[in-house]
C-alpha positions in Angstrom: -30.2 42.0 44.8 -28.9 41.4 40.8 -24.7 41.4 40.9 -23.8 42.9 37.7 -20.3 43.9 36.7 -19.1 46.6 34.1 -18.4 45.0 30.5 -17.2 46.9 26.8 -17.4 50.4 26.8 -18.3 50.5 30.5 -22.1 48.8 29.5 -23.6 47.4 33.1 -24.3 43.7 32.5 -25.4 40.9 35.0 -26.4 37.2 34.5 -29.8 36.1 33.7 -31.4 33.0 33.2 -33.1 31.8 29.7 -35.4 28.6 30.0 -35.5 27.0 26.0 -38.7 26.0 24.9 -37.8 22.5 26.0 -36.8 23.3 29.7 -33.0 23.6 29.5 -31.4 26.9 31.0 -29.3 29.0 29.7 -27.1 31.2 32.1 -26.5 34.7 29.6 -25.4 38.2 30.5 -27.5 41.1 30.4 -27.1 44.3 29.3 -29.4 46.8 31.2 -30.4 49.0 29.1 -32.2 52.4 31.1 -34.2 53.0 29.2 -36.1 49.8 28.7 -39.5 49.7 27.4 -41.2 46.1 28.5 -39.2 44.2 25.9 -36.7 41.7 25.4 -33.9 42.1 22.8 -32.4 39.3 21.3 -30.4 38.2 17.9 -33.3 35.9 16.1 -30.2 33.1 16.1 -30.4 32.8 19.1 -34.1 33.2 19.7 -34.1 30.6 16.9 -32.3 28.5 19.4 -33.9 28.6 21.9 -37.0 27.7 20.6 -39.0 30.5 21.7 -41.8 31.8 19.1 -41.5 35.3 18.0 -44.6 37.3 19.3 -43.6 40.6 17.8 -41.0 42.3 16.5 -40.0 45.7 16.9 -36.6 47.5 15.8 -35.1 48.9 18.4 -31.0 50.6 19.3 -29.5 50.7 22.5 -27.5 53.9 23.4 -24.3 54.7 23.6 
C-alpha cells in the first residue's frame, strides 16, 4: 500500500526513497504521473547531488 497526499493544484504526491551513489537514503515527495513512461523525471542538480550517472536524457512534460 502507498500512502499519498494532495499537494498544490491537487497533484497526488507520495514519499519515496532515493539512494545516493554513496548509499545514503533520502526521503522525497514524488508526483504520481498517470502517463508514466518508465522514466524517473529528475532535475539535473538533483541528479548531480545524488551522485547518479545520466544514462539517457528525454524531454518530458507534466500534464496540468
